[in-house]
C-alpha positions as CSV (number, residue, x, y, z in Angstrom):
1,M,41.1,159.5,133.0
2,A,44.2,161.8,133.0
3,V,45.7,165.0,134.1
4,R,46.9,166.8,131.0
5,A,49.6,169.4,130.6
6,I,48.4,173.0,130.5
7,R,49.4,175.1,127.5
8,R,51.0,178.4,128.6
9,M,50.7,181.9,127.2
10,G,52.9,182.1,124.1
11,D,51.6,178.8,122.7
12,P,50.0,179.6,119.3
13,L,47.0,177.3,120.0
14,L,46.0,179.7,122.8
15,W,45.8,182.6,120.4
16,A,43.6,180.8,117.8
17,R,39.8,180.5,117.6
18,A,38.6,177.0,118.6
19,Q,36.4,175.0,116.3
20,E,32.7,174.3,116.9
21,V,31.9,170.9,118.2
22,S,29.9,168.9,115.7
23,D,29.6,165.6,117.6
24,I,28.9,166.0,121.3
25,S,28.8,162.3,121.8
26,A,32.6,162.1,121.1
27,L,33.5,164.4,124.0
28,A,33.4,162.0,127.0
29,D,37.2,161.3,127.2
30,L,38.0,165.0,126.7
31,V,35.6,166.1,129.4
32,A,36.9,163.5,131.8
33,D,40.5,164.7,131.2
34,M,39.4,168.3,131.7
35,K,37.7,167.5,135.0
36,D,40.8,165.6,136.3
37,T,43.1,168.4,135.2
38,M,41.0,171.2,136.7
39,A,40.7,169.3,140.0
40,A,44.4,168.6,140.2
41,L,45.2,172.3,139.6
42,Q,42.4,173.6,141.8
43,G,41.1,175.7,138.9
44,A,37.7,177.4,138.7
45,G,37.5,176.6,135.0
46,L,39.3,175.2,132.1
47,A,38.9,175.5,128.3
48,A,39.8,172.6,125.9
49,P,42.4,174.7,124.1
50,Q,44.3,175.0,127.4
51,I,45.0,171.2,127.2
52,G,45.8,171.3,123.5
53,V,42.3,170.5,122.1
54,P,41.0,173.3,119.7
55,L,37.3,172.7,120.4
56,R,34.7,175.0,121.8
57,V,34.3,173.2,125.2
58,V,34.7,174.8,128.6
59,L,34.3,173.4,132.1
60,F,33.8,175.6,135.2
61,G,32.6,175.3,138.7
62,V,33.5,176.3,142.2
63,S,32.3,175.0,145.6
64,V,35.0,174.9,148.2
65,N,38.4,175.8,146.6
66,P,41.4,177.2,148.5
67,R,42.3,179.3,145.4
68,Y,39.0,181.1,145.7
69,P,38.2,181.2,149.5
70,D,35.7,184.1,149.2
71,A,34.1,183.1,145.9
72,A,30.3,182.5,145.6
73,A,29.6,178.9,144.5
74,V,29.3,178.3,140.8
75,P,27.7,175.0,139.7
76,E,30.0,172.6,137.8
77,T,29.1,173.0,134.2
78,I,30.3,171.5,130.9
79,L,29.4,174.0,128.2
80,V,29.8,173.1,124.5
81,N,29.6,175.7,121.7
82,P,28.9,178.5,124.2
83,V,27.4,181.9,123.2
84,I,27.6,184.8,125.6
85,E,25.3,187.8,125.7
86,P,26.0,190.8,128.0
87,L,23.0,191.9,129.9
88,G,23.5,195.7,130.2
89,E,26.6,197.8,130.0
90,E,27.7,197.5,133.7
91,Q,31.1,196.1,134.2
92,D,33.2,195.3,137.3
93,E,36.9,195.0,137.6
94,A,38.4,192.2,139.6
95,W,41.6,190.3,139.9
96,E,42.0,187.3,137.6
97,G,44.6,184.6,137.3
98,C,44.8,181.7,134.8
99,L,46.3,178.3,134.7
100,S,47.9,179.3,131.3
101,V,49.5,182.4,132.9
102,P,50.8,180.8,136.2
103,G,51.8,182.9,139.1
104,M,50.4,186.1,137.7
105,R,47.3,188.2,138.3
106,G,45.7,191.1,136.6
107,L,42.8,193.5,137.2
108,V,40.3,192.7,134.4
109,P,37.0,194.4,133.5
110,R,34.1,192.1,132.7
111,H,30.4,192.4,132.2
112,R,28.6,192.2,135.5
113,R,25.6,190.3,134.1
114,I,25.5,187.9,131.2
115,R,23.3,185.3,129.6
116,Y,25.1,182.2,128.3
117,R,23.8,179.4,126.1
118,G,25.2,176.2,124.8
119,F,24.9,172.5,125.4
120,D,25.9,170.1,128.1
121,I,27.7,166.8,127.6
122,D,24.4,165.0,126.8
123,G,23.4,167.6,124.2
124,A,20.8,169.2,126.4
125,V,20.4,173.0,126.1
126,I,21.9,175.2,128.8
127,D,20.5,178.7,129.0
128,R,21.4,180.8,132.1
129,E,21.4,184.4,133.3
130,V,24.2,185.0,135.8
131,E,26.1,187.7,137.5
132,G,29.2,188.5,139.6
133,F,31.8,185.8,140.0
134,H,29.8,183.2,138.0
135,A,29.6,185.6,135.1
136,R,33.3,186.4,135.4
137,V,34.4,182.8,135.3
138,V,32.2,182.0,132.2
139,Q,33.6,185.1,130.3
140,H,37.2,184.2,131.2
141,E,36.8,180.6,130.1
142,C,34.9,181.4,126.9
143,D,37.6,184.0,126.0
144,H,40.0,181.1,125.6
145,L,37.8,179.7,122.8
146,D,38.3,182.9,120.9
147,G,42.1,183.1,121.4
148,I,41.9,185.7,124.2
149,L,43.9,185.5,127.4
150,Y,43.0,187.8,130.3
151,P,46.2,190.0,130.0
152,S,44.7,191.3,126.7
153,R,41.8,192.7,128.6
154,I,43.7,194.6,131.3
155,R,43.3,198.4,130.9
156,D,46.3,199.4,133.0
157,L,49.4,197.2,133.2
158,K,50.2,198.7,136.6
159,F,47.6,196.2,137.7
160,F,49.3,193.1,136.2
161,G,52.1,191.2,137.8
162,Y,53.3,188.3,139.8
163,E,51.1,187.2,142.7
164,S,54.0,187.1,145.1
165,V,54.8,190.8,144.4
166,L,51.3,192.2,144.1
167,F,50.0,190.3,147.2
168,P,53.0,189.4,149.4
169,E,50.6,188.6,152.3
170,G,48.6,186.2,150.1
171,F,45.7,186.5,147.8
172,A,42.1,186.1,149.1
173,E,39.9,188.1,146.7
174,Q,37.5,186.6,144.3
175,D,39.2,185.9,141.0
176,A,38.9,183.7,138.0
């Protein structure tokens, strides 16, 4: 369909809670645009608000991606009206980036294991328990639906900055 412009940090839409989807059958064009946009920008995920659509829809997935050379594979998933449940208190900190915060990275704590539920593009129920990078990506994308950008989760701003300054030799850790 089309590659859409990414909204950047500071855009009021990114700070707002997205609306529940009431008609999944009307999402085909949005999802096609999200897939095209994510592929063009080599993202691991994308939330509808990032392209200006205030609906509770996220897309994520990683197989071979130069932005995430060491990342474990994450199956491509369209998740509508997601709900996340942490599985335990254990958290990990890892570097994250975001298409809405270009050129920057931050060390972000996330739950190590989660259960997420929602619906796919056909209205079928998705219910998965995941951990590690997969869990991080889902949490990052679903945060967008609640108006949360990853810099809000950083505990120590010494670990937030431009990629080129933080990692002058390049960046090769797992990130979201």
